[in-house]
N, C-alpha and C positions, 0 to 999 in steps of 0.2 A: 776596280784594282784586278789586275789579271791573276789567273791562275795558272797551274802547271798544265793542266789538261782543257782549257777553254777560255773564252773571250771573258773580258772584264764584264762585272755586273752591269747591265744596261745596255751593252753592246748587242748589235742584232746578230743571230745565228744564223749562217746560211745553212738551209736544209736541203736534202738531196731532192732533185726536181722529180715531178711526178711522171709516171710511166705514161708515156702518149701512145695513142692508138694509131694504127695505120702501118702499112708495109713498110714505110721508111722511118718507122719512129726511132727513137734515140734508144740505142741498147741500154739495159740495165747496168749499172755501174759494179765493176767488181768490188764485193765486201772486203773488208780487212780479215786477212786468215786469222783463223782461231790462235790465239796468245801471240798475234804480231807485236813487235817491240814500237814504241812510239817513234813517230817522225819529230825530230827536233831541229826547228829552224834556228841556224846561226846567224844573229843579226850583228853587223859590224857597224861602226860609227858610235857616235856619241847616243846615249839613250835619251829620248824623248817621247812626248805623247804621240806625235805625228808617226814616228818610228814604230811605236807599239800598236797604234792603230793599223798602220801598213802591214806588219807582221800578222796581226790577227786577222785582218782580210785575207791575206794570203793562206792562211792555215785552214780558214775557214771554206776557202776555194776547194782546197785539197779535202777536206772532211766532205764535201758535198759531192765530190766526185768518187769518195771511196767510204762508203758508210761503215761505221765502226772504228775508223781511223782514230788514234790517239795522236794528236798533233800538238805540240808544245813549242814554246819559244824561249830562247836563250840569249841575252845579250853579251858580246865581247867584253862590254865596259859597264856591264849590269852592277847595280849596288843596292841590292835589297828586293824586297818582296813586288814592289811596283814592277822594276825592271831586272829580274832575275838573272843572276850571271849564268853564264853557259855552263861553266864547272859545276855550279850547285845544281843545275837541272840534270846535268848527266850523273852526278853523284847520287840524286835521289832515285834516277832510273835504275841505278845498278844496285841500290838498296832493294827496289821494288821488283827487280827481275825474278828471283826465286819464286815469290808470291804470285806474279805473273805467269808463271811455267805451270805452277801448282794448279792454280785455279783453271788455266786451259787444259791440264791433263783431265781434272774433273769433269770438266763440260765436255771433252772429247768422249770420255768413258759414258757419261749420261747419254749422249748423242748415240753411241753404238748399242748401249743397253736398249734404248728407245726403238732403235731399228730393229734389233734381233727379236723384241717383243711383237712389233708390228708385222714382222714376217711370220713368226710362230703363229699369231692369231690367224694370219689369212691363210697359213697351211691348213690349220686346224677347222678353217670353214671351207675347206675343198678348194680354195683358190690356188691356182698355179702362179708361182711368182718366177717370172722370167727374167727379172732384172732387178738387182739389188742396189739400191740408190748408195752413192758413194758416202761414207761417212768421214768427216774431218779428222784429222790425227793432230794432235798437239806437238809443238816444237820442245825437243829436249834441250836444243842449247841454242846458240845463234846469238847475235848482238843483243846488247841491253837497250840499244837505241841506235837509231839510222840519223845521222847529222846532215843536214843539208845546208851548204852555205848558201845566203841570200846574196850571192855575187853573180853577177851577169858574166865576168870574164876571169881569168886567173890574177889574183893578187896575192902574191908570196907572203909578203907581210901578214896579211890577214889570215890566210890560210895555215901559216906556222902558228899562230896565236890559236886557233881553233884546234890543231893538233895538241898543241900543249895543255889546253883545257881538257881534251880528252884523256890524256896521260895523267894529268893531276888529280883527275876525278875519280880514277881507278875503275873506270867501266870499261868494258867491252864494246864500245861504242864503234860503228862502222862510218866512216866519212865517205860522201859521195862527191863526185866531181862538181864543178860550178855548173850554172845554169846554161851557160853558152858555149860555143856559137850554136844558133838554131834558128831556122827558118821561122819559127813563132816569134823570136826577138825581133827579127826584121820586121815582121807584120807589125809587132808593138810599137817600133820606132817609126814606122810608117804612119800609124794612127797619130801617134804624139806629134809628130810633124804636122799633118793635116789639121790638126784639132788647133796647132798654133799659128793656122794659115801658112806654113812654110812649104806646104807639098800638096801636089793634087790629091784630092781624096779617093779618086777613082778614074784610073787612066781609062778604063773600057768605054767608059761614057764622056770621055775627052771633058771632064769638069775641069774648068781652069781656075787658078789663084793667082791674082795679080802680083801677090808678094812671094809667089812660090820660089823657092831657092834653086840655083842652078848649078850649086855645089855643096856639100855636106861635110861637116867636120863631126866625125863619130868620137865623142869624148869619153874615154876610160880613165878607170884608176888602175894602178898596179905597175906603172912602169913601161918601159919598152916592150917587154914581153906581152903584157896586157895589150897593148897597141897592136901588135903584130897578131895576137889570137882574135882581136876585135875586127882586123882587115877581114876577116871569114865572113862574118856577119855584115861587114859592109859592103863588101861583093853582093850579097843577096839584096841588101836594101838598094843598091844601085841599081841591080836588075829590075826591081819593083818600079823606080822611080825614073829609070833612065838619064840619070845625072851621075857625075862623079863623086864618089865617097871615099874620104880618107880618115884613118883613124889617128888620135893623137892621145897621149896621156895627160892628164889635168895635174899629175903629180911630178910631172918632169917640166923644168924651167924653160918657159919659151917654145914647148912643142906645139901647143895650139896655134900659136902665131906664125910659127914656121910652116905648118900646114895649110893656114889660111892663105900665105902668100904663094905657096905650091899651086893652089887651086886657082889664085887669081890670075898667076902666070900662065895657067894653061887655059884660060879663057873664061872662067866663073866669074861672074860680076854680082852675084847677089848668093851670099854664102848663109848657112844656117848651121848652128850648133845642136847635134842630136846627142842628149846625154845616153850613151851605153851603161846605164845604172839603174839599179832597183830603185835607190832612193837614198837609204841611211848612209852609204857610204861615205859620201861628201856632203859639205852644206850646201844650201841652195845659193848662197853669197859666193862661194866658190865657183860655181857654175856661171853666174851672172857676170862675175868679174873676168872669167876667160871669154865669154861672149863679147863683152865690150872691148877686151883688149884686142881681140881679133875683128872687131867691126862687125858684127853680125848679130842675129837674133838668137834666140834658143827656145827649144823646147821643153816641155816638162820631161822628168825621169820617167821610166818606165811604171814605176809605181805597182799600184794594184791591179794592172792591165789582167784579164782572165788568163790569158796565156801564161803569164808568169806562176801562178797558182798551179796550172797543168804542168807546166815542167817541174815545178817542187815536187809534185806527186810522182811524175814521171822518175825522177832520180831516186826518189824512195821505192817504187815498184822495181826499177831494174835492180837495186840492192837486194831487195828480198826475192827476186825471181818471179814477180807477179806480171802477168800479161794483162794489159789495160785494154779494153773494148775500144774499138773506134766505132763512132757514130756512122750509120749508112750515109750516102750521099744523098743530099735533097733533091727532088724532082726540080727540073726547070721548065 
């Protein structure tokens, strides 16, 4: 059973990676600031064990990249403790906010006192203190939570529901942008297509796939606006695969078939459908039905691809004004 602050009992917990030696080691991840509000993943779609496991994995990825982060999960259609409704999660965050700030203030004072005692002891021993280490300060206000929508692209219907949950909860929560468009999502789409045998896994090595598609339908949800926004990631994917990519909304009647006809009329003979979706937004049956109607194969949704978890954390960090460190380039 899931809890507000961690994965369900028995589920694996992703721990921060150990520090590796060497000049090009991965930099230490930025720790969550003192008194930082929780990151709350807003999960759309019908609650299910699969959706919960996916959300828990993405939350675990975010925690592994930022030690000390409180990552929680709220379902737009949640109905109880197993699938906590987003509004209830945010209400709890608002109730716990004063205590969180109080504890942060006490911790900051204790750290400041400890630093002052260490400096005094060093000076008493005749040591010269040239540099005073920074002491973290505790926030006195700010959002009770930072809500990150588990959406690859804009879906106004779902975003309206998230905003309504924030207002109904009475919490001063901050809502971030959706995860895309972003080059990391184009990378994830490429990987999912290659896993399904629908794209070359490595153009640089000229690795060929007999069933590789020569035209990609980027399937979104959220109507024409989402399809238009998905076109940006589609261009990035097209540059990676060197094949045409066109976006179509699954929730617009006939949109996928129309795009398939456009691609075929432009010379594409082997089409593939790439879901520009995290996963919970729509049922797998809808994706399969759209691919069958368009006469093509479909890749898996983005799911728990690591880049998705990194984008979730990046949205939280941007809202909090936290600079995330980038890994040094590996030697080749």
